[in-house]
CHARMM internal coordinates of N, CA and C (Angstrom, degrees):
IC EDIT
DIST 1 N 1 CA 1.4058
DIST 1 CA 1 C 1.5287
ANGL 1 N 1 CA 1 C 105.48
DIST 1 C 2 N 1.3427
ANGL 1 CA 1 C 2 N 114.07
DIHE 1 N 1 CA 1 C 2 N 140.42
DIST 2 N 2 CA 1.4630
ANGL 1 C 2 N 2 CA 120.70
DIHE 1 CA 1 C 2 N 2 CA 176.68
DIST 2 CA 2 C 1.4688
ANGL 2 N 2 CA 2 C 105.58
DIHE 1 C 2 N 2 CA 2 C -115.50
DIST 2 C 3 N 1.3166
ANGL 2 CA 2 C 3 N 120.51
DIHE 2 N 2 CA 2 C 3 N 141.45
DIST 3 N 3 CA 1.4383
ANGL 2 C 3 N 3 CA 123.95
DIHE 2 CA 2 C 3 N 3 CA 171.80
DIST 3 CA 3 C 1.4988
ANGL 3 N 3 CA 3 C 113.82
DIHE 2 C 3 N 3 CA 3 C -137.67
DIST 3 C 4 N 1.3237
ANGL 3 CA 3 C 4 N 117.03
DIHE 3 N 3 CA 3 C 4 N 153.78
DIST 4 N 4 CA 1.4436
ANGL 3 C 4 N 4 CA 122.06
DIHE 3 CA 3 C 4 N 4 CA -178.81
DIST 4 CA 4 C 1.5596
ANGL 4 N 4 CA 4 C 107.71
DIHE 3 C 4 N 4 CA 4 C -152.39
DIST 4 C 5 N 1.3252
ANGL 4 CA 4 C 5 N 118.21
DIHE 4 N 4 CA 4 C 5 N 143.62
DIST 5 N 5 CA 1.4608
ANGL 4 C 5 N 5 CA 119.00
DIHE 4 CA 4 C 5 N 5 CA 173.72
DIST 5 CA 5 C 1.4911
ANGL 5 N 5 CA 5 C 110.66
DIHE 4 C 5 N 5 CA 5 C -70.94
DIST 5 C 6 N 1.3695
ANGL 5 CA 5 C 6 N 117.86
DIHE 5 N 5 CA 5 C 6 N 143.19
DIST 6 N 6 CA 1.4411
ANGL 5 C 6 N 6 CA 121.80
DIHE 5 CA 5 C 6 N 6 CA 175.99
DIST 6 CA 6 C 1.5735
ANGL 6 N 6 CA 6 C 106.52
DIHE 5 C 6 N 6 CA 6 C -142.54
DIST 6 C 7 N 1.2714
ANGL 6 CA 6 C 7 N 112.95
DIHE 6 N 6 CA 6 C 7 N 174.08
DIST 7 N 7 CA 1.5361
ANGL 6 C 7 N 7 CA 119.85
DIHE 6 CA 6 C 7 N 7 CA 175.03
DIST 7 CA 7 C 1.5547
ANGL 7 N 7 CA 7 C 106.77
DIHE 6 C 7 N 7 CA 7 C -111.79
DIST 7 C 8 N 1.3098
ANGL 7 CA 7 C 8 N 115.67
DIHE 7 N 7 CA 7 C 8 N 131.54
DIST 8 N 8 CA 1.5106
ANGL 7 C 8 N 8 CA 117.55
DIHE 7 CA 7 C 8 N 8 CA 178.99
DIST 8 CA 8 C 1.5258
ANGL 8 N 8 CA 8 C 109.13
DIHE 7 C 8 N 8 CA 8 C -82.74
DIST 8 C 9 N 1.3407
ANGL 8 CA 8 C 9 N 113.71
DIHE 8 N 8 CA 8 C 9 N 177.90
DIST 9 N 9 CA 1.4647
ANGL 8 C 9 N 9 CA 120.97
DIHE 8 CA 8 C 9 N 9 CA -178.02
DIST 9 CA 9 C 1.5606
ANGL 9 N 9 CA 9 C 115.18
DIHE 8 C 9 N 9 CA 9 C -58.34
DIST 9 C 10 N 1.3570
ANGL 9 CA 9 C 10 N 113.23
DIHE 9 N 9 CA 9 C 10 N -21.87
DIST 10 N 10 CA 1.5062
ANGL 9 C 10 N 10 CA 118.49
DIHE 9 CA 9 C 10 N 10 CA -177.95
DIST 10 CA 10 C 1.5928
ANGL 10 N 10 CA 10 C 107.63
DIHE 9 C 10 N 10 CA 10 C -97.33
DIST 10 C 11 N 1.3121
ANGL 10 CA 10 C 11 N 117.41
DIHE 10 N 10 CA 10 C 11 N 6.75
DIST 11 N 11 CA 1.4775
ANGL 10 C 11 N 11 CA 118.07
DIHE 10 CA 10 C 11 N 11 CA 177.72
DIST 11 CA 11 C 1.4981
ANGL 11 N 11 CA 11 C 112.81
DIHE 10 C 11 N 11 CA 11 C 83.99
DIST 11 C 12 N 1.3355
ANGL 11 CA 11 C 12 N 116.36
DIHE 11 N 11 CA 11 C 12 N 6.81
DIST 12 N 12 CA 1.5001
ANGL 11 C 12 N 12 CA 119.78
DIHE 11 CA 11 C 12 N 12 CA 179.28
DIST 12 CA 12 C 1.5152
ANGL 12 N 12 CA 12 C 111.77
DIHE 11 C 12 N 12 CA 12 C -86.08
DIST 12 C 13 N 1.2901
ANGL 12 CA 12 C 13 N 118.71
DIHE 12 N 12 CA 12 C 13 N 149.65
DIST 13 N 13 CA 1.4772
ANGL 12 C 13 N 13 CA 119.33
DIHE 12 CA 12 C 13 N 13 CA 172.01
DIST 13 CA 13 C 1.4430
ANGL 13 N 13 CA 13 C 109.88
DIHE 12 C 13 N 13 CA 13 C -67.14
DIST 13 C 14 N 1.3708
ANGL 13 CA 13 C 14 N 114.82
DIHE 13 N 13 CA 13 C 14 N 143.00
DIST 14 N 14 CA 1.4448
ANGL 13 C 14 N 14 CA 124.84
DIHE 13 CA 13 C 14 N 14 CA 179.86
DIST 14 CA 14 C 1.4746
ANGL 14 N 14 CA 14 C 109.21
DIHE 13 C 14 N 14 CA 14 C -144.33
DIST 14 C 15 N 1.3308
ANGL 14 CA 14 C 15 N 115.50
DIHE 14 N 14 CA 14 C 15 N 175.42
DIST 15 N 15 CA 1.4921
ANGL 14 C 15 N 15 CA 122.55
DIHE 14 CA 14 C 15 N 15 CA 174.74
DIST 15 CA 15 C 1.4838
ANGL 15 N 15 CA 15 C 110.51
DIHE 14 C 15 N 15 CA 15 C -116.86
DIST 15 C 16 N 1.2908
ANGL 15 CA 15 C 16 N 117.47
DIHE 15 N 15 CA 15 C 16 N 134.41
DIST 16 N 16 CA 1.4726
ANGL 15 C 16 N 16 CA 124.91
DIHE 15 CA 15 C 16 N 16 CA 167.79
DIST 16 CA 16 C 1.5533
ANGL 16 N 16 CA 16 C 105.74
DIHE 15 C 16 N 16 CA 16 C -97.99
DIST 16 C 17 N 1.3369
ANGL 16 CA 16 C 17 N 113.48
DIHE 16 N 16 CA 16 C 17 N 115.13
DIST 17 N 17 CA 1.4617
ANGL 16 C 17 N 17 CA 119.07
DIHE 16 CA 16 C 17 N 17 CA 176.91
DIST 17 CA 17 C 1.5188
ANGL 17 N 17 CA 17 C 113.53
DIHE 16 C 17 N 17 CA 17 C -115.06
DIST 17 C 18 N 1.2697
ANGL 17 CA 17 C 18 N 116.22
DIHE 17 N 17 CA 17 C 18 N 128.95
DIST 18 N 18 CA 1.4928
ANGL 17 C 18 N 18 CA 119.68
DIHE 17 CA 17 C 18 N 18 CA 176.09
DIST 18 CA 18 C 1.5182
ANGL 18 N 18 CA 18 C 106.65
DIHE 17 C 18 N 18 CA 18 C -114.00
DIST 18 C 19 N 1.3030
ANGL 18 CA 18 C 19 N 116.87
DIHE 18 N 18 CA 18 C 19 N 121.82
DIST 19 N 19 CA 1.4829
ANGL 18 C 19 N 19 CA 121.63
DIHE 18 CA 18 C 19 N 19 CA 174.01
DIST 19 CA 19 C 1.4854
ANGL 19 N 19 CA 19 C 105.93
DIHE 18 C 19 N 19 CA 19 C -92.85
DIST 19 C 20 N 1.3650
ANGL 19 CA 19 C 20 N 115.96
DIHE 19 N 19 CA 19 C 20 N 118.47
DIST 20 N 20 CA 1.4330
ANGL 19 C 20 N 20 CA 121.27
DIHE 19 CA 19 C 20 N 20 CA -175.74
DIST 20 CA 20 C 1.4732
ANGL 20 N 20 CA 20 C 107.66
DIHE 19 C 20 N 20 CA 20 C -96.77
DIST 20 C 21 N 1.3493
ANGL 20 CA 20 C 21 N 116.10
DIHE 20 N 20 CA 20 C 21 N 132.03
DIST 21 N 21 CA 1.4311
ANGL 20 C 21 N 21 CA 125.63
DIHE 20 CA 20 C 21 N 21 CA 177.90
DIST 21 CA 21 C 1.5250
ANGL 21 N 21 CA 21 C 112.21
DIHE 20 C 21 N 21 CA 21 C -112.77
DIST 21 C 22 N 1.2760
ANGL 21 CA 21 C 22 N 116.68
DIHE 21 N 21 CA 21 C 22 N 153.51
DIST 22 N 22 CA 1.4662
ANGL 21 C 22 N 22 CA 120.16
DIHE 21 CA 21 C 22 N 22 CA 179.85
DIST 22 CA 22 C 1.6160
ANGL 22 N 22 CA 22 C 109.45
DIHE 21 C 22 N 22 CA 22 C -59.11
DIST 22 C 23 N 1.2820
ANGL 22 CA 22 C 23 N 114.56
DIHE 22 N 22 CA 22 C 23 N 146.87
DIST 23 N 23 CA 1.4519
ANGL 22 C 23 N 23 CA 119.56
DIHE 22 CA 22 C 23 N 23 CA -178.74
DIST 23 CA 23 C 1.5075
ANGL 23 N 23 CA 23 C 113.69
DIHE 22 C 23 N 23 CA 23 C -53.05
DIST 23 C 24 N 1.3533
ANGL 23 CA 23 C 24 N 116.17
DIHE 23 N 23 CA 23 C 24 N -33.51
DIST 24 N 24 CA 1.4794
ANGL 23 C 24 N 24 CA 118.95
DIHE 23 CA 23 C 24 N 24 CA -178.63
DIST 24 CA 24 C 1.5021
ANGL 24 N 24 CA 24 C 113.45
DIHE 23 C 24 N 24 CA 24 C -90.42
DIST 24 C 25 N 1.3922
ANGL 24 CA 24 C 25 N 117.96
DIHE 24 N 24 CA 24 C 25 N 14.55
DIST 25 N 25 CA 1.4118
ANGL 24 C 25 N 25 CA 120.14
DIHE 24 CA 24 C 25 N 25 CA 176.05
DIST 25 CA 25 C 1.5099
ANGL 25 N 25 CA 25 C 111.18
DIHE 24 C 25 N 25 CA 25 C -65.08
DIST 25 C 26 N 1.3932
ANGL 25 CA 25 C 26 N 116.47
DIHE 25 N 25 CA 25 C 26 N 131.30
DIST 26 N 26 CA 1.4490
ANGL 25 C 26 N 26 CA 121.37
DIHE 25 CA 25 C 26 N 26 CA -172.87
DIST 26 CA 26 C 1.5211
ANGL 26 N 26 CA 26 C 109.91
DIHE 25 C 26 N 26 CA 26 C -66.31
DIST 26 C 27 N 1.3701
ANGL 26 CA 26 C 27 N 119.66
DIHE 26 N 26 CA 26 C 27 N 135.53
DIST 27 N 27 CA 1.4249
ANGL 26 C 27 N 27 CA 127.40
DIHE 26 CA 26 C 27 N 27 CA 178.40
DIST 27 CA 27 C 1.5625
ANGL 27 N 27 CA 27 C 108.57
DIHE 26 C 27 N 27 CA 27 C -51.21
DIST 27 C 28 N 1.3589
ANGL 27 CA 27 C 28 N 117.19
DIHE 27 N 27 CA 27 C 28 N -37.13
DIST 28 N 28 CA 1.4371
ANGL 27 C 28 N 28 CA 119.47
DIHE 27 CA 27 C 28 N 28 CA -178.43
DIST 28 CA 28 C 1.5026
ANGL 28 N 28 CA 28 C 113.88
DIHE 27 C 28 N 28 CA 28 C -79.47
DIST 28 C 29 N 1.3039
ANGL 28 CA 28 C 29 N 118.85
DIHE 28 N 28 CA 28 C 29 N 1.24
DIST 29 N 29 CA 1.4499
ANGL 28 C 29 N 29 CA 121.69
DIHE 28 CA 28 C 29 N 29 CA -170.72
DIST 29 CA 29 C 1.5560
ANGL 29 N 29 CA 29 C 112.73
DIHE 28 C 29 N 29 CA 29 C -72.86
DIST 29 C 30 N 1.3406
ANGL 29 CA 29 C 30 N 116.79
DIHE 29 N 29 CA 29 C 30 N -27.88
DIST 30 N 30 CA 1.4229
ANGL 29 C 30 N 30 CA 118.16
DIHE 29 CA 29 C 30 N 30 CA 176.11
DIST 30 CA 30 C 1.5418
ANGL 30 N 30 CA 30 C 109.62
DIHE 29 C 30 N 30 CA 30 C -129.27
DIST 30 C 31 N 1.2701
ANGL 30 CA 30 C 31 N 110.79
DIHE 30 N 30 CA 30 C 31 N 101.71
DIST 31 N 31 CA 1.4723
ANGL 30 C 31 N 31 CA 117.79
DIHE 30 CA 30 C 31 N 31 CA 177.58
DIST 31 CA 31 C 1.4876
ANGL 31 N 31 CA 31 C 111.08
DIHE 30 C 31 N 31 CA 31 C -135.83
DIST 31 C 32 N 1.3336
ANGL 31 CA 31 C 32 N 113.82
DIHE 31 N 31 CA 31 C 32 N 152.71
DIST 32 N 32 CA 1.5269
ANGL 31 C 32 N 32 CA 120.20
DIHE 31 CA 31 C 32 N 32 CA 173.09
DIST 32 CA 32 C 1.4595
ANGL 32 N 32 CA 32 C 114.43
DIHE 31 C 32 N 32 CA 32 C 43.75
DIST 32 C 33 N 1.3774
ANGL 32 CA 32 C 33 N 113.62
DIHE 32 N 32 CA 32 C 33 N -115.73
DIST 33 N 33 CA 1.4166
ANGL 32 C 33 N 33 CA 120.71
DIHE 32 CA 32 C 33 N 33 CA -171.70
DIST 33 CA 33 C 1.5286
ANGL 33 N 33 CA 33 C 116.56
DIHE 32 C 33 N 33 CA 33 C -58.41
DIST 33 C 34 N 1.3720
ANGL 33 CA 33 C 34 N 114.06
DIHE 33 N 33 CA 33 C 34 N -34.10
DIST 34 N 34 CA 1.4523
ANGL 33 C 34 N 34 CA 121.24
DIHE 33 CA 33 C 34 N 34 CA -179.03
DIST 34 CA 34 C 1.5606
ANGL 34 N 34 CA 34 C 109.64
DIHE 33 C 34 N 34 CA 34 C -65.23
DIST 34 C 35 N 1.3044
ANGL 34 CA 34 C 35 N 117.74
DIHE 34 N 34 CA 34 C 35 N -38.21
DIST 35 N 35 CA 1.4307
ANGL 34 C 35 N 35 CA 120.49
DIHE 34 CA 34 C 35 N 35 CA 178.89
DIST 35 CA 35 C 1.5308
ANGL 35 N 35 CA 35 C 110.01
DIHE 34 C 35 N 35 CA 35 C -66.62
DIST 35 C 36 N 1.3354
ANGL 35 CA 35 C 36 N 114.59
DIHE 35 N 35 CA 35 C 36 N -47.14
DIST 36 N 36 CA 1.4573
ANGL 35 C 36 N 36 CA 118.22
DIHE 35 CA 35 C 36 N 36 CA -178.92
DIST 36 CA 36 C 1.5776
ANGL 36 N 36 CA 36 C 112.48
DIHE 35 C 36 N 36 CA 36 C -63.10
DIST 36 C 37 N 1.3087
ANGL 36 CA 36 C 37 N 113.23
DIHE 36 N 36 CA 36 C 37 N -39.98
DIST 37 N 37 CA 1.5011
ANGL 36 C 37 N 37 CA 118.34
DIHE 36 CA 36 C 37 N 37 CA 176.30
DIST 37 CA 37 C 1.4552
ANGL 37 N 37 CA 37 C 112.92
DIHE 36 C 37 N 37 CA 37 C -61.57
DIST 37 C 38 N 1.4210
ANGL 37 CA 37 C 38 N 115.81
DIHE 37 N 37 CA 37 C 38 N -43.05
DIST 38 N 38 CA 1.4587
ANGL 37 C 38 N 38 CA 117.07
DIHE 37 CA 37 C 38 N 38 CA 178.57
DIST 38 CA 38 C 1.5339
ANGL 38 N 38 CA 38 C 112.07
DIHE 37 C 38 N 38 CA 38 C -65.70
DIST 38 C 39 N 1.3498
ANGL 38 CA 38 C 39 N 119.05
DIHE 38 N 38 CA 38 C 39 N -40.51
DIST 39 N 39 CA 1.4336
ANGL 38 C 39 N 39 CA 120.69
DIHE 38 CA 38 C 39 N 39 CA 179.41
DIST 39 CA 39 C 1.5580
ANGL 39 N 39 CA 39 C 111.47
DIHE 38 C 39 N 39 CA 39 C -65.57
DIST 39 C 40 N 1.2614
ANGL 39 CA 39 C 40 N 119.57
DIHE 39 N 39 CA 39 C 40 N -35.95
DIST 40 N 40 CA 1.4343
ANGL 39 C 40 N 40 CA 124.44
DIHE 39 CA 39 C 40 N 40 CA -179.02
DIST 40 CA 40 C 1.6219
ANGL 40 N 40 CA 40 C 107.33
DIHE 39 C 40 N 40 CA 40 C -68.90
DIST 40 C 41 N 1.3489
ANGL 40 CA 40 C 41 N 114.31
DIHE 40 N 40 CA 40 C 41 N -43.91
DIST 41 N 41 CA 1.4432
ANGL 40 C 41 N 41 CA 117.97
DIHE 40 CA 40 C 41 N 41 CA 178.58
DIST 41 CA 41 C 1.5230
ANGL 41 N 41 CA 41 C 112.40
DIHE 40 C 41 N 41 CA 41 C -62.73
DIST 41 C 42 N 1.3161
ANGL 41 CA 41 C 42 N 119.21
DIHE 41 N 41 CA 41 C 42 N -41.07
DIST 42 N 42 CA 1.5126
ANGL 41 C 42 N 42 CA 123.51
DIHE 41 CA 41 C 42 N 42 CA 176.20
DIST 42 CA 42 C 1.4949
ANGL 42 N 42 CA 42 C 108.07
DIHE 41 C 42 N 42 CA 42 C -60.60
DIST 42 C 43 N 1.3329
ANGL 42 CA 42 C 43 N 119.73
DIHE 42 N 42 CA 42 C 43 N -49.72
DIST 43 N 43 CA 1.4640
ANGL 42 C 43 N 43 CA 123.08
DIHE 42 CA 42 C 43 N 43 CA 178.94
DIST 43 CA 43 C 1.5401
ANGL 43 N 43 CA 43 C 112.25
DIHE 42 C 43 N 43 CA 43 C -55.90
DIST 43 C 44 N 1.3742
ANGL 43 CA 43 C 44 N 114.55
DIHE 43 N 43 CA 43 C 44 N -50.66
DIST 44 N 44 CA 1.5035
ANGL 43 C 44 N 44 CA 120.87
DIHE 43 CA 43 C 44 N 44 CA -177.63
DIST 44 CA 44 C 1.5213
ANGL 44 N 44 CA 44 C 108.57
DIHE 43 C 44 N 44 CA 44 C -59.27
DIST 44 C 45 N 1.3670
ANGL 44 CA 44 C 45 N 114.91
DIHE 44 N 44 CA 44 C 45 N -47.66
DIST 45 N 45 CA 1.4996
ANGL 44 C 45 N 45 CA 116.10
DIHE 44 CA 44 C 45 N 45 CA -174.67
DIST 45 CA 45 C 1.4584
ANGL 45 N 45 CA 45 C 110.60
DIHE 44 C 45 N 45 CA 45 C -63.67
DIST 45 C 46 N 1.3424
ANGL 45 CA 45 C 46 N 118.42
DIHE 45 N 45 CA 45 C 46 N -41.49
DIST 46 N 46 CA 1.4721
ANGL 45 C 46 N 46 CA 120.15
DIHE 45 CA 45 C 46 N 46 CA 178.15
DIST 46 CA 46 C 1.4896
ANGL 46 N 46 CA 46 C 110.51
DIHE 45 C 46 N 46 CA 46 C -59.89
DIST 46 C 47 N 1.2681
ANGL 46 CA 46 C 47 N 119.66
DIHE 46 N 46 CA 46 C 47 N -43.51
DIST 47 N 47 CA 1.4498
ANGL 46 C 47 N 47 CA 122.24
DIHE 46 CA 46 C 47 N 47 CA 179.26
DIST 47 CA 47 C 1.5425
ANGL 47 N 47 CA 47 C 112.33
DIHE 46 C 47 N 47 CA 47 C -62.05
DIST 47 C 48 N 1.3283
ANGL 47 CA 47 C 48 N 115.46
DIHE 47 N 47 CA 47 C 48 N -40.98
DIST 48 N 48 CA 1.4339
ANGL 47 C 48 N 48 CA 119.84
DIHE 47 CA 47 C 48 N 48 CA 174.29
DIST 48 CA 48 C 1.4931
ANGL 48 N 48 CA 48 C 113.23
DIHE 47 C 48 N 48 CA 48 C -58.78
DIST 48 C 49 N 1.3141
ANGL 48 CA 48 C 49 N 118.68
DIHE 48 N 48 CA 48 C 49 N -31.24
DIST 49 N 49 CA 1.4745
ANGL 48 C 49 N 49 CA 124.12
DIHE 48 CA 48 C 49 N 49 CA -178.95
DIST 49 CA 49 C 1.5143
ANGL 49 N 49 CA 49 C 108.68
DIHE 48 C 49 N 49 CA 49 C -89.72
DIST 49 C 50 N 1.2832
ANGL 49 CA 49 C 50 N 121.43
DIHE 49 N 49 CA 49 C 50 N 6.72
DIST 50 N 50 CA 1.4205
ANGL 49 C 50 N 50 CA 124.86
DIHE 49 CA 49 C 50 N 50 CA 175.87
DIST 50 CA 50 C 1.5321
ANGL 50 N 50 CA 50 C 116.39
DIHE 49 C 50 N 50 CA 50 C 85.47
DIST 50 C 51 N 1.3751
ANGL 50 CA 50 C 51 N 117.51
DIHE 50 N 50 CA 50 C 51 N 12.36
DIST 51 N 51 CA 1.4397
ANGL 50 C 51 N 51 CA 124.37
DIHE 50 CA 50 C 51 N 51 CA 179.81
DIST 51 CA 51 C 1.5030
ANGL 51 N 51 CA 51 C 108.16
DIHE 50 C 51 N 51 CA 51 C -85.20
DIST 51 C 52 N 1.2819
ANGL 51 CA 51 C 52 N 118.09
DIHE 51 N 51 CA 51 C 52 N 114.51
DIST 52 N 52 CA 1.4723
ANGL 51 C 52 N 52 CA 123.64
DIHE 51 CA 51 C 52 N 52 CA -178.66
DIST 52 CA 52 C 1.5067
ANGL 52 N 52 CA 52 C 111.98
DIHE 51 C 52 N 52 CA 52 C -91.56
DIST 52 C 53 N 1.3080
ANGL 52 CA 52 C 53 N 120.84
DIHE 52 N 52 CA 52 C 53 N -21.89
DIST 53 N 53 CA 1.4246
ANGL 52 C 53 N 53 CA 118.53
DIHE 52 CA 52 C 53 N 53 CA -177.57
DIST 53 CA 53 C 1.5369
ANGL 53 N 53 CA 53 C 111.35
DIHE 52 C 53 N 53 CA 53 C -67.01
DIST 53 C 54 N 1.3349
ANGL 53 CA 53 C 54 N 113.80
DIHE 53 N 53 CA 53 C 54 N 148.79
DIST 54 N 54 CA 1.5361
ANGL 53 C 54 N 54 CA 117.79
DIHE 53 CA 53 C 54 N 54 CA -177.55
DIST 54 CA 54 C 1.5133
ANGL 54 N 54 CA 54 C 108.22
DIHE 53 C 54 N 54 CA 54 C -78.07
DIST 54 C 55 N 1.3271
ANGL 54 CA 54 C 55 N 117.15
DIHE 54 N 54 CA 54 C 55 N 134.44
DIST 55 N 55 CA 1.4421
ANGL 54 C 55 N 55 CA 122.29
DIHE 54 CA 54 C 55 N 55 CA 178.19
DIST 55 CA 55 C 1.5852
ANGL 55 N 55 CA 55 C 111.16
DIHE 54 C 55 N 55 CA 55 C -89.64
DIST 55 C 56 N 1.3443
ANGL 55 CA 55 C 56 N 115.40
DIHE 55 N 55 CA 55 C 56 N 121.41
DIST 56 N 56 CA 1.4627
ANGL 55 C 56 N 56 CA 120.90
DIHE 55 CA 55 C 56 N 56 CA 170.26
DIST 56 CA 56 C 1.5626
ANGL 56 N 56 CA 56 C 103.76
DIHE 55 C 56 N 56 CA 56 C -94.40
DIST 56 C 57 N 1.3054
ANGL 56 CA 56 C 57 N 117.20
DIHE 56 N 56 CA 56 C 57 N 112.51
DIST 57 N 57 CA 1.5010
ANGL 56 C 57 N 57 CA 121.13
DIHE 56 CA 56 C 57 N 57 CA -173.75
DIST 57 CA 57 C 1.5009
ANGL 57 N 57 CA 57 C 111.73
DIHE 56 C 57 N 57 CA 57 C -102.76
DIST 57 C 58 N 1.3044
ANGL 57 CA 57 C 58 N 118.61
DIHE 57 N 57 CA 57 C 58 N 127.84
DIST 58 N 58 CA 1.4790
ANGL 57 C 58 N 58 CA 126.15
DIHE 57 CA 57 C 58 N 58 CA 173.46
DIST 58 CA 58 C 1.4840
ANGL 58 N 58 CA 58 C 107.63
DIHE 57 C 58 N 58 CA 58 C -117.41
DIST 58 C 59 N 1.3082
ANGL 58 CA 58 C 59 N 114.60
DIHE 58 N 58 CA 58 C 59 N 157.70
DIST 59 N 59 CA 1.4767
ANGL 58 C 59 N 59 CA 122.03
DIHE 58 CA 58 C 59 N 59 CA 174.23
DIST 59 CA 59 C 1.5066
ANGL 59 N 59 CA 59 C 106.93
DIHE 58 C 59 N 59 CA 59 C -121.57
DIST 59 C 60 N 1.3496
ANGL 59 CA 59 C 60 N 116.29
DIHE 59 N 59 CA 59 C 60 N 142.31
DIST 60 N 60 CA 1.4230
ANGL 59 C 60 N 60 CA 120.59
DIHE 59 CA 59 C 60 N 60 CA 177.14
DIST 60 CA 60 C 1.5484
ANGL 60 N 60 CA 60 C 109.89
DIHE 59 C 60 N 60 CA 60 C -155.63
DIST 60 C 61 N 1.3144
ANGL 60 CA 60 C 61 N 116.84
DIHE 60 N 60 CA 60 C 61 N 148.91
DIST 61 N 61 CA 1.5005
ANGL 60 C 61 N 61 CA 116.28
DIHE 60 CA 60 C 61 N 61 CA 175.67
DIST 61 CA 61 C 1.5908
ANGL 61 N 61 CA 61 C 108.39
DIHE 60 C 61 N 61 CA 61 C -87.28
DIST 61 C 62 N 1.2565
ANGL 61 CA 61 C 62 N 115.30
DIHE 61 N 61 CA 61 C 62 N 169.25
DIST 62 N 62 CA 1.4893
ANGL 61 C 62 N 62 CA 118.68
DIHE 61 CA 61 C 62 N 62 CA 179.60
DIST 62 CA 62 C 1.5469
ANGL 62 N 62 CA 62 C 109.65
DIHE 61 C 62 N 62 CA 62 C -61.54
DIST 62 C 63 N 1.3737
ANGL 62 CA 62 C 63 N 118.21
DIHE 62 N 62 CA 62 C 63 N -36.60
DIST 63 N 63 CA 1.4675
ANGL 62 C 63 N 63 CA 122.67
DIHE 62 CA 62 C 63 N 63 CA 179.92
DIST 63 CA 63 C 1.5759
ANGL 63 N 63 CA 63 C 108.38
DIHE 62 C 63 N 63 CA 63 C -66.52
DIST 63 C 64 N 1.3066
ANGL 63 CA 63 C 64 N 116.41
DIHE 63 N 63 CA 63 C 64 N -40.37
DIST 64 N 64 CA 1.4309
ANGL 63 C 64 N 64 CA 116.50
DIHE 63 CA 63 C 64 N 64 CA -177.55
DIST 64 CA 64 C 1.5004
ANGL 64 N 64 CA 64 C 110.65
DIHE 63 C 64 N 64 CA 64 C -66.96
DIST 64 C 65 N 1.3388
ANGL 64 CA 64 C 65 N 118.67
DIHE 64 N 64 CA 64 C 65 N -41.73
DIST 65 N 65 CA 1.4545
ANGL 64 C 65 N 65 CA 121.05
DIHE 64 CA 64 C 65 N 65 CA 175.06
DIST 65 CA 65 C 1.5220
ANGL 65 N 65 CA 65 C 113.06
DIHE 64 C 65 N 65 CA 65 C -60.97
DIST 65 C 66 N 1.3638
ANGL 65 CA 65 C 66 N 114.56
DIHE 65 N 65 CA 65 C 66 N -42.95
DIST 66 N 66 CA 1.5128
ANGL 65 C 66 N 66 CA 116.73
DIHE 65 CA 65 C 66 N 66 CA 178.98
DIST 66 CA 66 C 1.5690
ANGL 66 N 66 CA 66 C 109.75
DIHE 65 C 66 N 66 CA 66 C -61.13
DIST 66 C 67 N 1.3615
ANGL 66 CA 66 C 67 N 115.73
DIHE 66 N 66 CA 66 C 67 N -44.53
DIST 67 N 67 CA 1.4614
ANGL 66 C 67 N 67 CA 118.42
DIHE 66 CA 66 C 67 N 67 CA -176.79
DIST 67 CA 67 C 1.5111
ANGL 67 N 67 CA 67 C 112.78
DIHE 66 C 67 N 67 CA 67 C -68.83
DIST 67 C 68 N 1.3269
ANGL 67 CA 67 C 68 N 117.05
DIHE 67 N 67 CA 67 C 68 N -31.13
DIST 68 N 68 CA 1.4167
ANGL 67 C 68 N 68 CA 120.21
DIHE 67 CA 67 C 68 N 68 CA 177.32
DIST 68 CA 68 C 1.4901
ANGL 68 N 68 CA 68 C 114.76
DIHE 67 C 68 N 68 CA 68 C -68.87
DIST 68 C 69 N 1.3655
ANGL 68 CA 68 C 69 N 114.83
DIHE 68 N 68 CA 68 C 69 N -24.62
DIST 69 N 69 CA 1.4848
ANGL 68 C 69 N 69 CA 122.42
DIHE 68 CA 68 C 69 N 69 CA -177.68
DIST 69 CA 69 C 1.5234
ANGL 69 N 69 CA 69 C 113.08
DIHE 68 C 69 N 69 CA 69 C -85.06
DIST 69 C 70 N 1.3163
ANGL 69 CA 69 C 70 N 113.19
DIHE 69 N 69 CA 69 C 70 N -15.13
DIST 70 N 70 CA 1.4626
ANGL 69 C 70 N 70 CA 121.44
DIHE 69 CA 69 C 70 N 70 CA 178.91
DIST 70 CA 70 C 1.5111
ANGL 70 N 70 CA 70 C 111.30
DIHE 69 C 70 N 70 CA 70 C -66.73
DIST 70 C 71 N 1.3220
ANGL 70 CA 70 C 71 N 118.57
DIHE 70 N 70 CA 70 C 71 N 142.79
DIST 71 N 71 CA 1.4986
ANGL 70 C 71 N 71 CA 120.04
DIHE 70 CA 70 C 71 N 71 CA -177.00
DIST 71 CA 71 C 1.5302
ANGL 71 N 71 CA 71 C 109.38
DIHE 70 C 71 N 71 CA 71 C -74.11
END
COOR INIT
IC SEED 1 N 1 CA 1 C
IC BUILD
């Protein structure tokens, strides 16, 4: 998981979180309800740890991250 502080549209501090999956992760592995459940779990766990910033959660494979870093 990768995270970085960001500012949301209202000027509030937030977190950008990217959940990194193996390159061979099946495209059907995260769909619909699974995505929502994962995002809710991330949000709930952060609140349990005292993190008040809203988490904006993205998902990417290792290949997608590697390709996005290329010039």
